[in-house]
VEXLO-426989 format. One record per atom (N, C-alpha, C): x, z, y; atom name; residue in three letters; residue number from 1. Coordinates in nm, 4 decimals. Each point is the difference from the previous one (the first is absolute). Example, Ala and Ser with C-alpha at 12.3 -4.5 7.8 and 13.67 -1.06 7.14 Angstrom:
<sites>
+----------+----------+----------+------+-------+------+
!       c1 !       c3 !       c2 ! nuza ! lovex ! paro !
+----------+----------+----------+------+-------+------+
!   1.3190 !   0.7800 !  -0.5690 !    N !   ALA !    1 !
!  -0.0890 !   0.0000 !   0.1190 !   CA !   ALA !    1 !
!   0.0900 !   0.0000 !   0.1200 !    C !   ALA !    1 !
!  -0.0350 !  -0.0720 !   0.1050 !    N !   SER !    2 !
!   0.0820 !   0.0060 !   0.1190 !   CA !   SER !    2 !
!  -0.0770 !   0.0730 !   0.1090 !    C !   SER !    2 !
+----------+----------+----------+------+-------+------+
</sites>
This chain:
<sites>
+----------+----------+----------+------+-------+------+
!       c1 !       c3 !       c2 ! nuza ! lovex ! paro !
+----------+----------+----------+------+-------+------+
!   6.5439 ! -10.5838 !  30.6235 !    N !   GLU !    1 !
!  -0.0786 !  -0.1027 !  -0.0682 !   CA !   GLU !    1 !
!  -0.1459 !   0.0458 !  -0.0055 !    C !   GLU !    1 !
!  -0.0887 !  -0.0878 !   0.0362 !    N !   GLN !    2 !
!  -0.1427 !   0.0318 !   0.0039 !   CA !   GLN !    2 !
!  -0.0682 !  -0.0451 !  -0.1291 !    C !   GLN !    2 !
!  -0.0831 !   0.0851 !  -0.0553 !    N !   ASP !    3 !
!  -0.0779 !  -0.0337 !  -0.1188 !   CA !   ASP !    3 !
!  -0.1306 !  -0.0649 !   0.0451 !    C !   ASP !    3 !
!  -0.0146 !  -0.1279 !  -0.0297 !    N !   GLU !    4 !
!  -0.1151 !  -0.0765 !   0.0478 !   CA !   GLU !    4 !
!  -0.1065 !  -0.0222 !  -0.1075 !    C !   GLU !    4 !
!   0.0147 !   0.0621 !  -0.1154 !    N !   ARG !    5 !
!  -0.0860 !  -0.0331 !  -0.1136 !   CA !   ARG !    5 !
!  -0.1478 !   0.0256 !   0.0224 !    C !   ARG !    5 !
!  -0.0351 !   0.1049 !   0.0688 !    N !   PHE !    6 !
!  -0.1411 !   0.0357 !   0.0108 !   CA !   PHE !    6 !
!  -0.0563 !  -0.0138 !   0.1411 !    C !   PHE !    6 !
!   0.0744 !  -0.0665 !   0.0879 !    N !   THR !    7 !
!  -0.0478 !  -0.0106 !   0.1376 !   CA !   THR !    7 !
!  -0.1260 !  -0.0844 !   0.0112 !    C !   THR !    7 !
!  -0.0134 !  -0.1033 !  -0.0822 !    N !   SER !    8 !
!  -0.1221 !  -0.0819 !   0.0075 !   CA !   SER !    8 !
!  -0.1219 !   0.0804 !  -0.0438 !    C !   SER !    8 !
!   0.0163 !   0.0800 !  -0.1032 !    N !   VAL !    9 !
!  -0.1108 !   0.0842 !  -0.0465 !   CA !   VAL !    9 !
!  -0.0359 !   0.1021 !   0.1076 !    C !   VAL !    9 !
!   0.1018 !   0.0597 !   0.0602 !    N !   GLU !   10 !
!  -0.0240 !   0.0967 !   0.1068 !   CA !   GLU !   10 !
!  -0.0663 !  -0.0679 !   0.1201 !    C !   GLU !   10 !
!   0.0462 !  -0.1203 !   0.0328 !    N !   ALA !   11 !
!  -0.0580 !  -0.0752 !   0.1121 !   CA !   ALA !   11 !
!  -0.1467 !  -0.0317 !  -0.0267 !    C !   ALA !   11 !
!  -0.0323 !  -0.0399 !  -0.1222 !    N !   GLU !   12 !
!  -0.1399 !  -0.0282 !  -0.0344 !   CA !   GLU !   12 !
!  -0.0863 !   0.1239 !   0.0206 !    C !   GLU !   12 !
!   0.0503 !   0.1159 !  -0.0396 !    N !   GLY !   13 !
!  -0.0749 !   0.1241 !   0.0190 !   CA !   GLY !   13 !
!  -0.0232 !   0.0314 !   0.1468 !    C !   GLY !   13 !
!   0.1032 !  -0.0189 !   0.0814 !    N !   LEU !   14 !
!  -0.0143 !   0.0247 !   0.1436 !   CA !   LEU !   14 !
!  -0.1017 !  -0.0956 !   0.0621 !    C !   LEU !   14 !
!   0.0043 !  -0.1256 !  -0.0420 !    N !   LEU !   15 !
!  -0.0946 !  -0.0978 !   0.0542 !   CA !   LEU !   15 !
!  -0.1431 !   0.0334 !  -0.0414 !    C !   LEU !   15 !
!  -0.0173 !   0.0393 !  -0.1256 !    N !   ARG !   16 !
!  -0.1348 !   0.0378 !  -0.0460 !   CA !   ARG !   16 !
!  -0.0544 !   0.1164 !   0.0824 !    C !   ARG !   16 !
!   0.0862 !   0.0975 !   0.0282 !    N !   GLU !   17 !
!  -0.0415 !   0.1149 !   0.0813 !   CA !   GLU !   17 !
!  -0.0448 !  -0.0424 !   0.1392 !    C !   GLU !   17 !
!   0.0567 !  -0.1096 !   0.0500 !    N !   SER !   18 !
!  -0.0367 !  -0.0464 !   0.1341 !   CA !   SER !   18 !
!  -0.1097 !  -0.1062 !  -0.0027 !    C !   SER !   18 !
!  -0.0560 !  -0.0263 !  -0.1192 !    N !   GLY !   19 !
!  -0.1135 !  -0.0906 !  -0.0098 !   CA !   GLY !   19 !
!   0.0335 !  -0.1455 !  -0.0251 !    C !   GLY !   19 !
!   0.1262 !  -0.0316 !  -0.0285 !    N !   VAL !   20 !
!   0.0407 !  -0.1381 !  -0.0271 !   CA !   VAL !   20 !
!  -0.0006 !  -0.0222 !  -0.1508 !    C !   VAL !   20 !
!  -0.0507 !  -0.1143 !  -0.0436 !    N !   GLN !   21 !
!   0.0015 !  -0.0359 !  -0.1417 !   CA !   GLN !   21 !
!   0.1324 !  -0.0700 !  -0.0322 !    C !   GLN !   21 !
!   0.0947 !   0.0682 !  -0.0649 !    N !   PRO !   22 !
!   0.1312 !  -0.0595 !  -0.0268 !   CA !   PRO !   22 !
!  -0.0061 !  -0.1298 !  -0.0800 !    C !   PRO !   22 !
!  -0.0954 !  -0.0114 !  -0.0904 !    N !   SER !   23 !
!  -0.0080 !  -0.1208 !  -0.0817 !   CA !   SER !   23 !
!  -0.0349 !  -0.1224 !   0.0833 !    C !   SER !   23 !
!  -0.0620 !   0.0214 !   0.1152 !    N !   ARG !   24 !
!  -0.0366 !  -0.1117 !   0.0878 !   CA !   ARG !   24 !
!   0.1028 !  -0.0260 !   0.1082 !    C !   ARG !   24 !
!   0.0914 !   0.0924 !   0.0204 !    N !   ASP !   25 !
!   0.0940 !  -0.0115 !   0.1111 !   CA !   ASP !   25 !
!   0.1413 !   0.0334 !  -0.0471 !    C !   ASP !   25 !
!   0.0577 !  -0.0886 !  -0.0795 !    N !   ARG !   26 !
!   0.1322 !   0.0225 !  -0.0588 !   CA !   ARG !   26 !
!   0.1089 !   0.0138 !   0.1069 !    C !   ARG !   26 !
!  -0.0154 !  -0.0742 !   0.1100 !    N !   ALA !   27 !
!   0.1002 !   0.0074 !   0.1069 !   CA !   ALA !   27 !
!   0.0069 !   0.1413 !   0.0577 !    C !   ALA !   27 !
!  -0.1141 !   0.0649 !   0.0129 !    N !   SER !   28 !
!  -0.0010 !   0.1373 !   0.0518 !   CA !   SER !   28 !
!   0.0694 !   0.0955 !  -0.0962 !    C !   SER !   28 !
!  -0.0157 !  -0.0236 !  -0.1287 !    N !   VAL !   29 !
!   0.0684 !   0.0841 !  -0.0992 !   CA !   VAL !   29 !
!   0.1507 !  -0.0160 !   0.0164 !    C !   VAL !   29 !
!   0.0461 !  -0.1242 !   0.0110 !    N !   ASP !   30 !
!   0.1433 !  -0.0245 !   0.0152 !   CA !   ASP !   30 !
!   0.0533 !   0.0598 !   0.1301 !    C !   ASP !   30 !
!  -0.0746 !  -0.0157 !   0.1083 !    N !   GLU !   31 !
!   0.0424 !   0.0555 !   0.1292 !   CA !   GLU !   31 !
!   0.0065 !   0.1526 !  -0.0049 !    C !   GLU !   31 !
!  -0.0987 !   0.0611 !  -0.0621 !    N !   THR !   32 !
!  -0.0036 !   0.1461 !  -0.0086 !   CA !   THR !   32 !
!   0.1125 !   0.0507 !  -0.0888 !    C !   THR !   32 !
!   0.0253 !  -0.0683 !  -0.1106 !    N !   ALA !   33 !
!   0.1101 !   0.0388 !  -0.0884 !   CA !   ALA !   33 !
!   0.1336 !  -0.0113 !   0.0731 !    C !   ALA !   33 !
!   0.0180 !  -0.1068 !   0.0762 !    N !   ALA !   34 !
!   0.1238 !  -0.0165 !   0.0766 !   CA !   ALA !   34 !
!   0.0159 !   0.1118 !   0.1025 !    C !   ALA !   34 !
!  -0.1101 !   0.0381 !   0.0630 !    N !   MET !   35 !
!   0.0034 !   0.1083 !   0.0977 !   CA !   MET !   35 !
!   0.0429 !   0.1308 !  -0.0678 !    C !   MET !   35 !
!  -0.0544 !   0.0275 !  -0.1177 !    N !   LEU !   36 !
!   0.0361 !   0.1225 !  -0.0721 !   CA !   LEU !   36 !
!   0.1486 !   0.0004 !  -0.0355 !    C !   LEU !   36 !
!   0.0506 !  -0.1131 !  -0.0468 !    N !   ILE !   37 !
!   0.1418 !  -0.0103 !  -0.0362 !   CA !   ILE !   37 !
!   0.0870 !   0.0240 !   0.1228 !    C !   ILE !   37 !
!  -0.0364 !  -0.0618 !   0.1114 !    N !   LEU !   38 !
!   0.0780 !   0.0154 !   0.1230 !   CA !   LEU !   38 !
!  -0.0047 !   0.1436 !   0.0514 !    C !   LEU !   38 !
!  -0.1165 !   0.0621 !  -0.0042 !    N !   GLN !   39 !
!  -0.0114 !   0.1397 !   0.0446 !   CA !   GLN !   39 !
!   0.0903 !   0.0908 !  -0.0823 !    C !   GLN !   39 !
!   0.0021 !  -0.0210 !  -0.1297 !    N !   ARG !   40 !
!   0.0827 !   0.0843 !  -0.0873 !   CA !   ARG !   40 !
!   0.1484 !  -0.0248 !   0.0237 !    C !   ARG !   40 !
!   0.0350 !  -0.1252 !   0.0255 !    N !   PHE !   41 !
!   0.1395 !  -0.0332 !   0.0272 !   CA !   PHE !   41 !
!   0.0471 !   0.0685 !   0.1283 !    C !   PHE !   41 !
!  -0.0812 !  -0.0091 !   0.1044 !    N !   VAL !   42 !
!   0.0357 !   0.0593 !   0.1290 !   CA !   VAL !   42 !
!   0.0071 !   0.1525 !  -0.0113 !    C !   VAL !   42 !
!  -0.0889 !   0.0578 !  -0.0787 !    N !   ALA !   43 !
!  -0.0047 !   0.1455 !  -0.0142 !   CA !   ALA !   43 !
!   0.1150 !   0.0553 !  -0.0848 !    C !   ALA !   43 !
!   0.0637 !  -0.0854 !  -0.0780 !    N !   SER !   44 !
!   0.1062 !   0.0496 !  -0.0892 !   CA !   SER !   44 !
!   0.1358 !   0.0025 !   0.0657 !    C !   SER !   44 !
+----------+----------+----------+------+-------+------+
</sites>
């Protein structure tokens, strides 16, 4: 079972590091969070 509680917060941080404003691009936050969840699932 994957813990998804903080993936959006983590995704926002990753996007900020790459120069994207998460508040202006919600779709990118959701896509990045989904990517993080999938990566963790595959790695487990």
